[in-house]
C-alpha positions as CSV (number, residue, x, y, z in Angstrom):
1,M,-44.5,24.1,-44.9
2,K,-42.4,26.5,-42.9
3,S,-43.2,24.5,-39.8
4,L,-42.1,21.2,-41.5
5,V,-38.8,22.8,-42.6
6,S,-38.2,24.2,-39.1
7,R,-38.9,20.8,-37.5
8,R,-36.6,19.1,-39.9
9,F,-34.0,21.7,-39.3
10,C,-34.4,21.2,-35.5
11,L,-34.2,17.4,-36.0
12,V,-31.0,17.8,-38.0
13,I,-29.5,20.0,-35.3
14,V,-30.4,17.5,-32.6
15,I,-28.9,14.6,-34.7
16,L,-25.7,16.6,-35.4
17,S,-25.4,17.6,-31.7
18,I,-25.8,13.9,-30.6
19,A,-23.3,12.8,-33.2
20,G,-21.0,15.6,-32.2
21,S,-21.2,14.6,-28.6
22,A,-20.5,11.0,-29.5
23,M,-17.5,12.0,-31.6
24,A,-16.3,14.2,-28.8
25,A,-16.7,11.4,-26.3
26,G,-14.8,9.1,-28.7
27,G,-12.1,11.7,-29.0
28,L,-11.8,12.0,-25.2
29,K,-11.7,8.2,-24.9
30,T,-9.0,8.1,-27.6
31,H,-7.0,10.9,-25.9
32,T,-7.2,9.2,-22.5
33,L,-6.1,5.8,-23.9
34,Q,-3.3,7.4,-25.8
35,G,-2.1,9.1,-22.6
36,K,-2.1,5.6,-20.9
37,I,-0.1,4.2,-23.8
38,N,2.5,7.0,-23.1
39,D,2.5,6.3,-19.4
40,I,3.0,2.6,-20.0
41,S,5.7,3.1,-22.6
42,M,7.7,5.3,-20.2
43,L,7.3,2.8,-17.4
44,R,8.3,-0.1,-19.7
45,A,11.5,1.9,-20.6
46,K,12.3,2.3,-16.9
47,I,11.7,-1.4,-16.3
48,I,13.9,-2.4,-19.2
49,D,16.6,-0.1,-17.7
50,K,16.2,-1.8,-14.3
51,I,16.5,-5.3,-15.9
52,D,19.6,-4.2,-17.7
53,Q,21.1,-2.9,-14.5
54,A,20.3,-6.1,-12.7
55,V,21.7,-8.3,-15.4
56,E,24.9,-6.3,-15.5
57,M,25.2,-6.5,-11.7
58,R,24.5,-10.3,-11.7
59,H,27.2,-10.8,-14.4
60,Y,29.7,-8.9,-12.4
61,L,28.9,-10.9,-9.2
62,A,29.1,-14.2,-11.2
63,E,32.6,-13.2,-12.3
64,R,33.6,-12.5,-8.7
65,L,32.1,-15.8,-7.6
66,D,34.2,-17.7,-10.2
67,E,37.4,-15.8,-9.1
68,L,36.7,-16.8,-5.5
69,R,36.1,-20.4,-6.5
70,V,39.5,-20.5,-8.3
71,E,41.2,-19.0,-5.2
72,I,39.6,-21.6,-2.9
73,R,40.7,-24.4,-5.2
74,S,44.2,-23.1,-5.4
75,E,44.4,-22.7,-1.6
76,Q,42.7,-26.1,-1.2
77,I,45.4,-27.8,-3.2
78,T,48.3,-25.7,-1.7
79,A,47.2,-26.2,2.0
80,G,45.7,-29.7,1.5
81,V,42.3,-28.7,2.7
82,Y,39.6,-31.3,2.0
83,T,36.9,-31.0,4.7
84,H,34.6,-28.3,5.7
85,Q,36.2,-28.1,9.2
86,A,39.6,-27.8,7.7
87,A,38.3,-25.1,5.3
88,L,37.0,-23.1,8.3
89,Q,40.4,-23.2,9.9
90,N,42.1,-21.7,6.8
91,L,41.4,-18.0,7.0
92,R,41.6,-17.4,3.3
93,I,39.2,-20.2,2.4
94,R,36.9,-19.2,5.3
95,Y,36.8,-15.6,4.1
96,N,36.2,-16.6,0.5
97,L,33.4,-19.0,1.6
98,T,31.7,-16.1,3.4
99,L,32.1,-13.9,0.3
100,I,30.6,-16.6,-1.9
101,Q,27.7,-16.9,0.6
102,S,27.0,-13.2,0.2
103,L,27.4,-13.3,-3.6
104,Q,25.0,-16.2,-4.0
105,A,22.4,-14.4,-1.8
106,Y,22.8,-11.2,-3.9
107,M,22.5,-13.2,-7.1
108,S,19.4,-14.9,-5.9
109,L,17.8,-11.6,-5.0
110,I,18.7,-10.2,-8.4
111,D,17.2,-13.2,-10.2
112,E,13.9,-12.6,-8.2
113,R,13.9,-8.9,-9.2
114,V,14.6,-9.6,-12.9
115,H,11.8,-12.1,-12.9
116,Y,9.5,-9.6,-11.2
117,F,10.4,-6.9,-13.7
118,Q,10.1,-9.2,-16.7
119,T,6.6,-10.2,-15.5
120,G,5.7,-6.6,-15.1
121,N,7.0,-5.7,-18.5
122,A,4.9,-8.5,-20.0
123,R,1.8,-7.3,-18.2
124,L,2.3,-3.8,-19.4
125,K,2.8,-5.0,-23.0
126,F,-0.4,-6.9,-22.7
127,L,-2.2,-3.7,-21.6
128,I,-0.8,-1.7,-24.5
129,D,-2.0,-4.4,-26.9
130,Q,-5.4,-4.3,-25.3
131,I,-5.4,-0.5,-25.6
132,H,-4.6,-0.8,-29.3
133,D,-7.4,-3.3,-29.8
134,D,-9.8,-1.0,-27.9
135,L,-8.7,2.0,-30.0
136,A,-9.6,0.0,-33.1
137,I,-13.2,-0.4,-31.9
138,I,-13.5,2.8,-29.8
139,G,-16.8,3.8,-31.3
140,I,-18.7,0.7,-30.0
141,L,-17.0,0.4,-26.6
142,E,-19.0,1.3,-23.5
143,D,-17.6,3.9,-21.2
144,M,-17.6,1.3,-18.4
145,Q,-15.3,-1.0,-20.4
146,I,-12.8,1.8,-21.0
147,K,-13.1,2.8,-17.3
148,N,-12.3,-0.8,-16.3
149,L,-9.3,-0.9,-18.6
150,I,-8.0,2.4,-17.3
151,E,-8.4,1.1,-13.7
152,R,-6.5,-2.0,-14.5
153,I,-3.8,0.0,-16.1
154,D,-3.6,2.4,-13.1
155,L,-3.2,-0.6,-10.8
156,V,-0.2,-1.9,-12.7
157,L,1.3,1.6,-13.0
158,N,0.8,2.2,-9.3
159,E,2.5,-1.2,-8.5
160,F,5.6,-0.6,-10.7
161,N,6.2,3.1,-10.6
162,P,7.3,3.1,-6.9
163,E,9.6,0.1,-7.7
164,M,11.5,2.2,-10.2
165,Q,12.7,4.4,-7.3
166,K,14.1,1.4,-5.3
167,P,17.5,-0.2,-5.7
168,V,17.6,-3.4,-7.7
169,I,18.0,-5.5,-4.6
170,N,16.9,-5.0,-1.0
171,L,19.6,-6.2,1.3
172,A,17.1,-6.6,4.2
173,R,15.8,-9.6,2.3
174,I,19.2,-11.4,1.9
175,R,19.3,-15.1,2.9
176,L,22.7,-16.6,3.3
177,L,23.3,-20.2,2.6
178,P,25.4,-22.1,5.3
179,T,29.1,-22.2,4.5
180,E,29.0,-26.0,4.6
181,Y,26.6,-25.9,1.7
182,V,28.9,-23.5,-0.2
183,W,31.8,-25.7,0.5
184,E,30.2,-29.0,-0.5
185,N,28.1,-27.8,-3.4
186,I,30.3,-25.1,-4.9
187,C,33.9,-25.5,-4.0
188,L,34.2,-29.3,-4.1
189,K,32.5,-29.7,-7.5
190,E,34.6,-29.7,-10.6
191,N,34.3,-26.6,-12.7
């Protein structure tokens, strides 16, 4: 009888230790995933900050572009300038066309960056949603599934974290449109 009790006692201890190990592993998984949620949330806040900066910068540049367009129209009427060649001969118009060229290039780069950050933000939100789903069923998830999720999260974090240190636009990537294009498509069109 003592032997049977002792075997049952040993069996209970083994079962409890296995269950305890599983609960500890589940707790570790939960802790790791919660840490990733925090990392993603901090990165998303930085991305939203970058988007806000970029949108504010673009708005400012658009206002300057409108002001330059008005100046060109005023000078166009005052000086009787109606061709691209005549516009290039007028120093004020030529200077404003060059400024518009630069502003449009900056705005295009800003638009690209905003799109990039919005896409990144959506990817990160998807990952957070996936973590929440996985946390709901953490007990039945395989370690490999969680490891794969964490690796995907780390890839996205490693892509976007360095971008947070960079300026919104990279002037080395600027592409200027020809002044003729600016003249024909911006300055000759009605507001």
